C-alpha positions as CSV (number, residue, x, y, z in Angstrom):
1,X,34.9,-0.2,13.6
2,X,31.7,0.5,15.5
3,X,31.3,-1.9,18.4
4,X,27.4,-1.4,18.3
5,X,27.0,-2.3,14.7
6,X,28.9,-5.5,13.8
7,X,28.0,-8.0,11.1
8,X,28.0,-11.6,12.4
9,X,30.7,-13.1,10.2
10,X,29.6,-16.6,10.8
11,X,26.1,-15.9,9.8
12,X,27.2,-13.8,6.8
13,X,29.5,-16.7,5.5
14,X,26.7,-19.2,6.1
15,X,24.3,-17.1,4.2
16,X,26.7,-16.6,1.3
17,X,27.3,-20.3,1.0
18,X,23.6,-21.1,1.2
19,X,23.0,-18.7,-1.7
20,X,25.8,-20.2,-3.8
21,X,24.3,-23.6,-3.3
22,X,20.7,-22.7,-4.1
23,X,20.7,-19.9,-6.7
24,X,19.7,-20.4,-10.3
25,X,20.2,-17.6,-12.8
26,X,16.5,-17.4,-13.7
27,X,13.7,-15.0,-12.6
28,X,13.1,-15.0,-8.9
29,X,16.0,-17.4,-8.1
30,X,18.9,-15.5,-9.5
31,X,21.9,-14.9,-7.2
32,X,21.1,-11.2,-6.3
33,X,17.5,-12.0,-5.3
34,X,18.7,-15.0,-3.2
35,X,21.4,-12.9,-1.6
36,X,19.0,-10.1,-0.6
37,X,16.4,-12.7,0.5
38,X,13.7,-11.5,-1.7
39,X,10.3,-13.1,-1.3
40,X,8.0,-12.9,-4.3
41,X,4.2,-12.8,-4.2
42,X,2.2,-12.4,-7.4
43,X,-1.3,-11.1,-6.6
44,X,-2.7,-10.9,-10.2
45,X,-4.4,-14.2,-9.6
46,X,-7.5,-14.5,-7.5
47,X,-9.9,-12.1,-5.8
48,X,-7.3,-10.3,-3.8
49,X,-6.0,-8.7,-7.0
50,X,-7.5,-5.4,-8.0
51,X,-9.6,-5.8,-11.1
52,X,-7.6,-4.9,-14.1
53,X,-4.4,-4.7,-12.2
54,X,-1.5,-7.2,-11.8
55,X,0.5,-6.9,-8.6
56,X,3.9,-8.2,-7.6
57,X,4.9,-7.7,-4.0
58,X,8.5,-8.3,-2.9
59,X,9.4,-8.5,0.7
60,X,12.8,-8.8,2.3
61,X,14.3,-8.5,5.8
62,X,16.3,-5.4,6.7
63,X,19.6,-6.4,8.4
64,X,23.0,-4.9,8.9
65,X,24.3,-6.2,5.5
66,X,22.0,-4.0,3.6
67,X,22.3,-0.9,5.8
68,X,24.2,2.3,5.0
69,X,26.6,3.9,7.6
70,X,23.7,5.9,9.2
71,X,22.0,2.7,10.2
72,X,19.1,2.6,7.7
73,X,18.4,0.5,4.6
74,X,20.6,1.7,1.8
75,X,18.8,3.6,-0.9
76,X,20.5,1.7,-3.6
77,X,19.0,-1.5,-2.2
78,X,15.6,0.0,-2.4
79,X,16.1,1.1,-6.0
80,X,17.5,-2.4,-6.9
81,X,14.3,-4.2,-5.5
82,X,12.0,-1.7,-7.2
83,X,13.8,-2.3,-10.5
84,X,13.5,-6.1,-9.8
85,X,9.8,-5.8,-9.1
86,X,9.0,-4.0,-12.3
87,X,11.2,-6.3,-14.4
88,X,9.7,-9.4,-13.0
89,X,6.2,-8.1,-13.4
90,X,6.9,-7.0,-16.9
91,X,8.3,-10.5,-17.7
92,X,5.1,-12.1,-16.3
93,X,2.5,-10.0,-17.9
94,X,4.0,-8.8,-21.2
95,X,7.4,-10.3,-21.9
96,X,11.1,-9.3,-21.7
97,X,12.1,-5.8,-21.1
98,X,14.9,-3.5,-19.9
99,X,15.2,-0.5,-17.6
100,X,16.0,2.6,-19.5
101,X,15.5,5.1,-16.7
102,X,14.7,4.8,-13.0
103,X,13.7,7.7,-10.8
104,X,13.3,7.0,-7.1
105,X,11.8,9.3,-4.5
106,X,12.7,8.4,-0.9
107,X,10.0,9.2,1.7
108,X,11.5,8.0,5.0
109,X,14.3,5.7,6.3
110,X,13.8,2.0,7.1
111,X,15.7,0.9,10.1
112,X,14.4,-2.6,10.9
113,X,11.8,-5.3,10.2
114,X,10.7,-6.2,6.6
115,X,10.6,-4.0,3.5
116,X,7.9,-4.4,0.9
117,X,7.9,-3.2,-2.7
118,X,4.9,-3.5,-5.1
119,X,4.9,-3.3,-8.9
120,X,1.6,-2.6,-10.7
121,X,0.4,-3.1,-14.2
122,X,-2.6,-1.0,-14.9
123,X,-5.8,-1.5,-16.7
124,X,-5.7,-1.8,-20.4
125,X,-9.4,-2.2,-21.1
126,X,-9.9,1.5,-22.2
127,X,-8.5,2.7,-25.5
128,X,-7.4,6.1,-24.1
129,X,-4.1,7.7,-24.2
130,X,-2.9,7.3,-20.6
131,X,0.0,7.9,-18.3
132,X,0.8,6.1,-15.1
133,X,1.2,8.6,-12.2
134,X,2.2,7.6,-8.7
135,X,0.8,8.6,-5.4
136,X,1.1,6.8,-2.0
137,X,-1.9,7.6,0.2
138,X,-1.4,8.1,3.9
139,X,-2.3,5.1,6.1
140,X,-5.2,7.2,7.6
141,X,-6.6,8.0,4.0
142,X,-6.4,4.3,3.0
143,X,-8.7,3.5,6.0
144,X,-11.0,6.5,5.6
145,X,-10.9,7.7,2.0
146,X,-13.6,10.3,2.4
147,X,-11.3,12.4,4.6
148,X,-9.7,13.6,1.3
149,X,-12.8,15.7,0.6
150,X,-11.8,17.9,3.6
151,X,-10.0,21.1,2.4
152,X,-6.4,21.0,3.3
153,X,-6.3,17.2,4.1
154,X,-2.9,15.6,3.3
155,X,-3.3,13.1,0.6
156,X,0.2,11.4,0.3
157,X,3.0,10.2,2.4
158,X,6.1,12.4,2.7
159,X,7.0,14.9,0.0
160,X,4.1,15.7,-2.5
161,X,4.5,14.1,-5.9
162,X,5.6,16.6,-8.6
163,X,2.4,16.4,-10.5
164,X,0.4,17.5,-7.4
165,X,2.7,20.3,-6.5
166,X,2.6,21.6,-10.1
167,X,-1.1,21.2,-10.1
168,X,-0.9,19.1,-13.3
169,X,-4.4,17.7,-13.0
170,X,-5.3,14.9,-15.4
171,X,-8.5,15.2,-17.5
172,X,-9.4,11.6,-16.4
173,X,-8.1,9.7,-13.4
174,X,-8.5,6.0,-13.1
175,X,-8.0,4.5,-9.6
176,X,-8.5,0.9,-8.3
177,X,-9.2,-0.7,-4.9
178,X,-10.2,1.0,-1.6
179,X,-6.7,2.0,-0.8
180,X,-6.6,4.5,-3.8
181,X,-10.1,5.8,-3.4
182,X,-8.9,8.7,-1.3
183,X,-6.5,9.9,-4.0
184,X,-9.3,10.1,-6.5
185,X,-11.6,12.0,-4.0
186,X,-8.7,14.4,-3.1
187,X,-7.6,15.1,-6.7
188,X,-11.2,15.8,-7.7
189,X,-11.3,18.4,-4.8
190,X,-8.0,19.9,-5.6
191,X,-8.6,20.2,-9.3
192,X,-11.9,22.0,-8.6
193,X,-13.8,19.4,-10.6
194,X,-11.4,19.5,-13.7
195,X,-10.4,15.9,-13.2
196,X,-13.1,13.3,-13.9
197,X,-12.6,10.1,-11.9
198,X,-13.2,6.5,-12.7
199,X,-12.8,4.1,-9.7
200,X,-12.7,0.3,-10.2
201,X,-14.0,-2.0,-7.5
202,X,-16.4,-1.2,-4.7
203,X,-14.7,1.6,-2.6
204,X,-17.2,1.1,0.3
205,X,-17.8,4.8,0.4
206,X,-20.7,6.7,-1.2
207,X,-20.5,6.7,-5.0
208,X,-21.1,10.4,-5.2
209,X,-17.4,10.9,-4.5
210,X,-16.6,9.7,-8.0
211,X,-17.8,10.5,-11.5
212,X,-18.0,6.8,-12.4
213,X,-17.7,3.4,-10.6
214,X,-16.9,0.2,-12.4
215,X,-17.4,-2.9,-10.2
216,X,-17.9,-6.6,-10.8
217,X,-21.4,-7.9,-10.3
218,X,-20.4,-9.8,-7.2
219,X,-19.1,-6.6,-5.3
220,X,-21.4,-5.4,-2.5
221,X,-22.5,-2.1,-4.2
222,X,-23.6,-4.0,-7.4
223,X,-25.5,-6.6,-5.3
224,X,-27.3,-3.9,-3.4
225,X,-28.3,-2.2,-6.7
226,X,-29.5,-5.5,-8.2
227,X,-31.5,-6.3,-5.1
228,X,-33.1,-2.8,-5.1
229,X,-31.7,-1.7,-1.7
230,X,-29.5,1.0,-3.3
231,X,-29.5,2.8,-6.6
232,X,-26.4,4.3,-8.0
233,X,-26.7,6.2,-11.3
234,X,-22.9,6.4,-11.9
235,X,-22.3,2.6,-11.7
236,X,-21.2,0.3,-14.5
237,X,-21.3,-3.4,-13.7
238,X,-19.1,-6.1,-15.2
239,X,-19.8,-9.8,-15.0
240,X,-16.1,-10.8,-14.2
241,X,-12.9,-9.0,-13.6
242,X,-11.7,-6.6,-16.2
243,X,-8.5,-8.1,-17.5
244,X,-5.6,-7.4,-19.8
245,X,-6.0,-10.2,-22.4
246,X,-7.5,-10.2,-25.9
247,X,-8.1,-13.0,-28.3
248,X,-5.4,-11.5,-30.5
249,X,-2.9,-11.6,-27.6
250,X,-3.7,-15.1,-26.8
251,X,-3.3,-16.3,-30.4
252,X,0.0,-14.5,-30.6
253,X,1.2,-16.1,-27.3
254,X,0.1,-19.5,-28.5
255,X,2.8,-19.5,-31.3
256,X,5.5,-18.9,-28.7
257,X,4.8,-22.0,-26.6
258,X,7.5,-24.6,-26.1
259,X,7.5,-27.3,-28.7
260,X,6.9,-30.1,-26.1
261,X,3.7,-28.4,-25.2
262,X,2.6,-27.8,-28.7
263,X,3.2,-31.5,-29.4
264,X,1.1,-32.6,-26.5
265,X,-1.6,-35.3,-27.2
266,X,-5.0,-33.9,-27.8
267,X,-7.3,-32.9,-26.3
268,X,-5.1,-30.7,-24.2
269,X,-6.5,-30.1,-20.8
270,X,-5.0,-26.8,-19.3
271,X,-5.1,-26.7,-15.5
272,X,-4.7,-23.2,-13.9
273,X,-3.7,-23.7,-10.3
274,X,-4.2,-21.2,-7.5
275,X,-3.9,-22.2,-3.9
276,X,-3.7,-20.5,-0.5
277,X,-5.5,-17.2,-0.1
278,X,-7.0,-15.0,2.5
279,X,-10.2,-17.1,2.8
280,X,-8.6,-20.6,3.2
281,X,-5.5,-22.7,3.0
282,X,-5.4,-25.4,0.3
283,X,-4.3,-28.5,2.0
284,X,-2.9,-31.9,0.9
285,X,-6.3,-33.5,0.9
286,X,-7.7,-30.9,-1.6
287,X,-4.8,-31.5,-4.0
288,X,-5.2,-35.3,-3.6
289,X,-8.8,-34.9,-4.5
290,X,-7.8,-32.7,-7.5
291,X,-5.4,-35.4,-8.7
292,X,-8.2,-38.0,-8.5
293,X,-10.4,-35.7,-10.5
294,X,-7.7,-35.1,-13.2
295,X,-7.1,-38.8,-13.6
296,X,-10.9,-39.3,-13.9
297,X,-11.2,-36.4,-16.5
298,X,-8.3,-37.7,-18.6
299,X,-9.8,-41.2,-18.6
300,X,-13.1,-39.6,-19.8
301,X,-11.5,-37.4,-22.6
302,X,-8.1,-38.9,-23.3
303,X,-5.3,-36.4,-24.3
304,X,-2.8,-34.8,-21.9
305,X,-2.6,-32.4,-19.1
306,X,-0.7,-29.0,-19.0
307,X,-0.6,-27.8,-15.4
308,X,0.4,-24.2,-14.6
309,X,1.0,-23.4,-11.0
310,X,0.8,-20.0,-9.4
311,X,3.0,-18.5,-6.7
312,X,0.2,-19.4,-4.2
313,X,0.3,-23.1,-5.1
314,X,2.1,-24.9,-2.2
315,X,5.2,-26.5,-3.6
316,X,4.9,-29.7,-1.5
317,X,1.4,-30.4,-2.7
318,X,2.4,-29.7,-6.3
319,X,5.2,-32.3,-6.0
320,X,2.7,-34.9,-4.7
321,X,0.2,-34.0,-7.4
322,X,3.0,-34.5,-9.9
323,X,3.8,-38.0,-8.5
324,X,0.1,-38.8,-8.5
325,X,-0.1,-38.0,-12.2
326,X,3.1,-39.5,-13.4
327,X,1.4,-42.3,-15.4
328,X,-0.5,-39.8,-17.5
329,X,0.9,-37.6,-20.3
330,X,1.5,-34.2,-18.6
331,X,3.6,-31.1,-18.4
332,X,3.8,-29.2,-15.2
333,X,5.2,-25.7,-15.1
334,X,6.0,-24.4,-11.5
335,X,7.9,-21.3,-12.3
336,X,11.3,-22.6,-11.1
337,X,14.4,-24.2,-12.6
338,X,15.6,-24.0,-16.2
339,X,12.1,-23.6,-17.7
340,X,11.1,-20.7,-15.3
341,X,11.1,-18.2,-18.2
342,X,8.9,-20.5,-20.4
343,X,5.6,-19.7,-18.7
344,X,2.9,-21.3,-21.0
345,X,0.3,-18.7,-19.9
346,X,-1.5,-17.1,-21.6
347,X,-0.6,-19.0,-24.8
348,X,-2.0,-22.2,-23.3
349,X,-5.4,-20.6,-23.4
350,X,-5.2,-20.6,-27.2
351,X,-3.9,-24.2,-27.5
352,X,-6.0,-26.0,-24.9
353,X,-9.2,-27.8,-25.8
354,X,-10.4,-27.8,-22.1
355,X,-9.5,-25.2,-19.4
356,X,-9.7,-25.9,-15.7
357,X,-9.4,-23.0,-13.2
358,X,-9.4,-23.2,-9.4
359,X,-12.2,-21.3,-8.0
360,X,-10.0,-19.0,-5.8
361,X,-9.0,-17.1,-9.0
362,X,-11.7,-14.7,-10.2
363,X,-9.2,-13.0,-12.7
364,X,-8.0,-16.3,-14.2
365,X,-11.6,-17.5,-14.5
366,X,-12.6,-14.3,-16.3
367,X,-9.6,-14.5,-18.6
368,X,-10.2,-18.2,-19.5
369,X,-13.8,-17.3,-20.5
370,X,-12.6,-15.0,-23.3
371,X,-11.8,-18.2,-25.3
372,X,-15.4,-19.6,-25.5
373,X,-13.8,-23.0,-24.7
374,X,-15.1,-25.4,-22.0
375,X,-14.1,-23.8,-18.7
376,X,-14.5,-26.1,-15.7
377,X,-14.3,-24.7,-12.1
378,X,-12.2,-26.7,-9.6
379,X,-13.0,-26.1,-5.9
380,X,-10.0,-26.7,-3.6
381,X,-12.4,-25.5,-0.8
382,X,-16.0,-24.5,-0.9
383,X,-16.3,-20.9,-1.7
384,X,-18.6,-18.6,0.3
385,X,-20.0,-15.1,0.1
386,X,-19.4,-12.9,-2.9
387,X,-16.9,-15.4,-4.6
388,X,-19.5,-18.1,-4.4
389,X,-22.0,-15.7,-5.9
390,X,-19.5,-15.0,-8.7
391,X,-19.2,-18.6,-9.6
392,X,-23.0,-19.1,-9.4
393,X,-23.5,-16.2,-11.8
394,X,-20.9,-17.5,-14.2
395,X,-22.6,-20.9,-14.3
396,X,-26.0,-19.4,-14.8
397,X,-24.7,-17.3,-17.7
398,X,-23.2,-20.4,-19.4
399,X,-19.5,-19.4,-19.0
400,X,-18.3,-22.2,-16.7
401,X,-19.3,-25.6,-15.3
402,X,-18.1,-27.3,-12.1
403,X,-15.7,-30.1,-12.7
404,X,-17.6,-32.4,-10.3
405,X,-20.8,-31.9,-12.4
406,X,-19.1,-33.1,-15.6
407,X,-17.4,-36.1,-13.9
408,X,-20.6,-37.3,-12.2
409,X,-22.4,-37.1,-15.5
410,X,-24.9,-34.4,-14.2
411,X,-23.7,-32.1,-17.0
412,X,-22.3,-33.1,-20.4
413,X,-18.9,-31.7,-21.4
414,X,-19.8,-29.0,-23.9
415,X,-17.6,-28.2,-27.0
416,X,-18.1,-24.5,-26.6
417,X,-19.3,-22.1,-23.9
418,X,-20.5,-18.5,-23.7
419,X,-17.6,-16.1,-24.5
420,X,-17.0,-13.4,-21.7
421,X,-15.2,-10.4,-23.2
422,X,-16.4,-7.2,-21.7
423,X,-13.7,-4.8,-22.8
424,X,-15.5,-3.4,-25.9
425,X,-18.8,-3.1,-24.0
426,X,-17.3,-1.3,-21.0
427,X,-15.2,1.0,-23.2
428,X,-18.3,2.0,-25.1
429,X,-20.3,2.6,-21.9
430,X,-17.4,4.7,-20.5
431,X,-17.2,6.8,-23.7
432,X,-21.0,7.3,-23.7
433,X,-21.1,8.2,-20.0
434,X,-18.4,11.0,-20.5
435,X,-19.5,11.9,-24.0
436,X,-16.1,10.9,-25.4
437,X,-16.1,10.3,-29.2
438,X,-14.6,6.9,-30.1
């Protein structure tokens, strides 16, 4: 046995016993994920998420128990975690699934620290026969995407993806977020203009590097164009975030809701909870205020509450909120325990009469507004900058109201609000831009 590399038996036994005492064979908490110490973070809610994408990030610590004889993270562990990431993301966004084939390309060994795996579900707004192709941009290219326009500049980490080596250039490439902008620029160069590019969200580089940009109205490039300081003729602007839901999908998901939710007293008030994000931490006082507001709203409307927490909702504050609301008819889904697989979202959007969404979630706000039902914005903290601009615009367009305005009597609670469903409009504009026949 190597004297330099020894597993601490006491720590290993303690870890195993802790896992045995705390695992639950449901998503995220099943034995293997607990044993590997997987930490799950869903980024498909809130402004951090790329528009039209859903992301699951899994992180875990690299230690001797998961290493191979050469002293690096075992490749099988990497493959297992990647499989878990896609399975969990599929379960959250679409439904149950199974792995038929898994191909893994290893770029470099991992010796220490934390490993991170991300699973992505791509934009479904365009009705185009599409294929998901993978490329990992170099760190330098993520920071400076326009370097990809330089002949010979390396686009990807490690070994080139097969589709780049074979020069199998797509007719149309859709990328999203600043980190992938360089891939779009590089592929356009390498394909000698064959590949037409659509980039979603403001890449913070000149628009001329892409054939078409699609950004929300609150992104900087769209604001500059609206204010007249910059004109971009290849820019399409959306009101909210492009999202994966349709009224038909919501109606279908409604039928699959647990019976206890279907039988909830009406009107049903759905509460979509976010929480901590890059801009602020949602503290106990904010959740106490939210509880008071929910009590006041239920006293005003009657009915029952269905609360759906996200992975960003602090568990301790959610427990206190549950205690605060225990005298009211309510159902709280926190994604754990025996009911972890019975996520009421998105079916609850079809069943609810009133929908509340915390202001940190641009995607969830956009999705809720597909329904045309009363959508009330809940502010765990006062938003600033472009997110504040997004909510102001949504209010002005009649898509949402602030919960405070309804509770104070400043605004009446409407029966309906303006529907926000931009999929058909954006698809038609893309088709027209490229001359694609529908």
